[in-house]
matplotlib code that plots the C-alpha trace (Angstrom):
import matplotlib.pyplot as plt

x = [41.7, 40.4, 38.0, 34.1, 33.9, 36.6, 35.3, 31.8, 31.5, 27.6, 24.5, 23.1, 19.8, 19.0, 16.0, 18.5, 19.7, 15.7, 15.2, 17.8, 16.9, 13.2, 14.4, 17.0, 18.0, 21.1, 21.7, 24.6, 27.4, 29.8, 32.9, 36.4, 39.0, 41.4, 38.9, 38.5, 35.8, 36.5, 36.9, 33.5, 31.6, 33.2, 32.3, 28.6, 28.1, 29.8, 28.2, 23.9, 24.1, 23.3, 24.5, 26.4, 26.5, 27.9, 29.8, 30.7, 32.6, 32.7, 35.3, 33.6, 35.8, 34.8, 33.6, 35.4, 33.1, 33.5, 33.1, 32.6, 35.0, 37.4, 38.0, 38.2, 37.9, 35.5, 37.0, 36.9, 34.9, 34.3, 30.7, 29.7, 26.9, 25.6, 23.6, 22.3, 21.7, 18.1, 15.9, 17.9, 17.3, 18.1, 16.0, 17.6, 14.3, 12.8, 14.4]
y = [229.7, 226.2, 224.9, 224.9, 221.9, 221.0, 223.3, 222.6, 218.4, 218.3, 219.9, 217.9, 217.8, 216.3, 216.2, 218.9, 220.9, 221.2, 222.6, 225.2, 226.4, 226.7, 229.1, 231.5, 231.3, 228.8, 225.8, 223.1, 221.8, 218.6, 220.9, 220.1, 219.5, 222.5, 225.0, 228.4, 230.5, 233.0, 230.7, 228.5, 232.2, 233.1, 229.4, 230.0, 233.6, 232.4, 229.1, 230.7, 233.9, 235.1, 236.8, 235.3, 237.1, 234.2, 230.9, 228.7, 225.6, 222.2, 219.5, 215.9, 212.9, 210.1, 207.2, 203.9, 201.2, 197.4, 195.4, 192.2, 190.9, 193.8, 197.2, 200.5, 204.1, 206.3, 209.0, 212.7, 215.8, 218.9, 220.3, 224.7, 226.2, 229.0, 231.9, 233.8, 237.7, 238.4, 237.5, 235.7, 231.4, 228.1, 225.3, 222.1, 219.8, 222.1, 220.7]
z = [82.0, 81.7, 79.6, 80.5, 80.8, 83.0, 85.3, 85.6, 85.4, 85.7, 87.6, 91.0, 90.6, 94.6, 96.4, 99.1, 96.0, 94.3, 97.7, 98.2, 94.1, 95.3, 98.4, 97.7, 93.9, 94.9, 92.5, 92.9, 90.7, 90.6, 89.7, 88.7, 91.6, 91.1, 90.0, 92.3, 92.9, 90.5, 87.8, 88.9, 88.9, 85.0, 83.6, 85.1, 84.1, 80.2, 80.0, 81.1, 80.3, 84.1, 87.0, 89.8, 93.4, 95.3, 95.4, 98.0, 97.3, 99.5, 98.8, 99.3, 100.6, 98.8, 100.9, 101.6, 100.4, 99.8, 96.7, 97.1, 98.8, 98.2, 99.6, 97.6, 97.5, 95.5, 94.5, 95.7, 94.3, 94.3, 95.1, 94.4, 95.2, 92.8, 94.0, 91.3, 90.7, 91.6, 88.5, 86.6, 87.0, 85.5, 84.8, 83.8, 83.4, 80.1, 77.1]

ax = plt.figure().add_subplot(projection="3d")
ax.plot(x, y, z, "-o")
ax.set_aspect("equal")
plt.show()
């Protein structure tokens, strides 16, 4: 199994992610591009000591951007929507 930091890159705390968290106990993470749903589920359960019900993933394609007179492309990355079991929560804003 890959290391936890290779699977879970960072939690995404955006306005849209916080709405999903409040409505249906779904948390959003940036994950490694090669991580699959089972690896993500195991990593979240081991790292945060919670029970995961469902994992949905999205491959986000990098945008083409202009940097001054040069054109470039941002990297592709993978996003995971993790739904926790009833009664389990995560709080990234507390110390």
